C-alpha positions, -999 to 999 in steps of 0.1 A, spaced: 518 -590 245 549 -569 247 576 -568 275 590 -534 279 618 -524 304 614 -490 320 639 -469 340 626 -439 358 649 -415 374 645 -384 398 611 -372 406 598 -397 380 605 -427 403 573 -420 424 553 -432 393 570 -467 396 544 -493 403 570 -509 430 587 -477 438 617 -491 419 640 -473 394 638 -502 369 609 -524 361 592 -543 333 556 -536 319 535 -559 298 517 -539 269 497 -548 239 512 -547 205 510 -513 188 516 -493 219 531 -458 218 555 -442 243 529 -418 251 504 -445 259 530 -460 284 533 -427 299 496 -425 305 495 -462 318 522 -452 343 503 -420 351 533 -399 343 524 -365 331 545 -357 298 552 -321 309 573 -336 337 596 -356 313 624 -338 296 641 -367 278 629 -400 264 656 -425 255 644 -458 239 672 -485 234 700 -458 238 685 -434 213 664 -402 217 627 -409 213 594 -393 210 563 -398 226 548 -411 193 573 -436 188 562 -472 187 572 -498 213 584 -532 204 591 -563 225 622 -561 245 627 -523 243 643 -505 272 626 -471 277 643 -444 299 623 -414 313 644 -384 326 627 -354 344 628 -317 341 656 -306 362 653 -272 377 677 -249 393 701 -222 385 
């Protein structure tokens, strides 16, 4: 199993299992970021930016043990 640290910001915090901004998730090896989104029930269209270990990432990127993944929401306004 992999342990991945997750940070959710803004409107995405409501998808946190414990209503916390930061938490860890246990995942099977070979898990993609989009599968993590599915597990957390986060609609991909609500995510503006994904950062993995400080670098911009894509939904199809593979997760590794110890990764830190940040999801930033779409921000409206004007």
